[in-house]
C-alpha positions in Angstrom: 110.6 122.8 120.6 110.7 119.0 121.0 112.2 117.7 117.8 111.2 114.1 118.6 107.5 115.3 118.7 107.5 118.2 116.2 109.5 116.7 113.3 106.6 116.5 110.8 105.9 120.2 111.1 109.5 121.1 110.8 109.9 119.0 107.7 106.7 120.5 106.3 108.1 124.0 106.7 111.4 122.9 105.1 109.5 121.4 102.1 107.4 124.6 101.9 110.6 126.6 101.5 111.8 124.0 98.9 108.5 124.3 97.0 108.7 128.1 97.0 112.3 128.0 95.7 111.4 125.5 92.9 108.5 127.7 91.8 110.4 131.0 92.0 113.4 129.7 90.0 111.5 128.1 87.2 111.8 130.3 84.2 108.4 130.1 82.7 105.0 128.4 83.3 105.8 125.3 81.2 108.9 124.6 83.2 106.9 125.2 86.4 104.3 122.7 85.3 107.0 120.1 84.4 108.7 120.5 87.7 105.3 120.2 89.4 104.5 116.9 87.6 108.0 115.4 88.3 107.8 116.4 91.9 104.4 114.8 92.1 105.9 111.6 90.7 108.6 111.6 93.4 106.1 112.3 96.1 104.0 109.4 94.8 107.1 107.2 95.3 107.4 108.4 98.9 103.7 107.7 99.4 104.2 104.1 98.1 107.3 103.6 100.3 105.6 104.8 103.5 102.1 103.6 102.8 101.9 101.4 105.9 103.5 103.9 108.3 104.1 107.6 108.6 101.0 108.6 106.6 100.2 111.7 108.6 103.8 113.1 108.5 104.0 112.5 104.8 100.7 114.3 104.3 102.1 117.3 106.2 105.2 117.2 104.0 103.2 117.1 100.8 100.9 119.9 101.9 103.9 122.0 102.9 105.5 121.5 99.5 102.1 122.2 97.8 101.6 125.4 99.8 105.2 126.6 99.0 104.8 125.7 95.3 101.4 127.6 95.1 102.9 130.7 96.8 105.9 130.7 94.5 103.9 129.9 91.4 101.3 132.6 91.9 101.9 133.8 88.3 100.7 130.5 86.9 97.3 128.9 87.0 96.8 127.4 90.4 94.3 124.8 89.3 96.7 123.4 86.8 99.4 123.3 89.4 97.1 121.4 91.8 95.9 119.0 89.1 99.5 118.2 87.9 100.8 117.7 91.4 98.0 115.4 92.5 98.0 113.5 89.2 101.8 113.1 89.5 101.4 111.7 93.0 98.7 109.3 91.9 100.6 108.2 88.8 103.8 107.7 90.8 102.0 105.6 93.3 100.3 103.6 90.6 103.5 102.9 88.8 105.1 101.6 91.9 102.0 99.6 92.9 101.9 97.8 89.5 105.7 97.1 89.8 106.4 99.0 86.6 109.3 100.6 88.5 111.0 98.7 91.2 111.6 100.4 94.6 114.7 99.6 96.6 
C-alpha cells in the first residue's frame, strides 16, 4: 500500500469507522439525527475550506462517513439521515460562503 497514493481511501475507511461509532453510541434516534446534522455542518466547513483543491478526497471522506453512519444508524430512518447530513453540509457551506462565520 502506497500511502502517498492511497491516502483518500484510507481516510474514507477511518471516517466510515468514526461514522459507525457515532451512530452506534447515540442513545436514541433524536440524538442520532442531531449528531448527523452537526456533523454535516462540520463537513460543510471542510468543503468550503478545500473548495479549490482536494475535492475528490473530500468526497471520499464524506461518503465513507455517510456509509458508516448509515450502517450504524440502521434502526433509524435512512432518508432522514441522508437529508439531515446533506442539508447540514449545504448549510455549513452556505454559512461560510456568506461570511456569517469566519474561517481561520
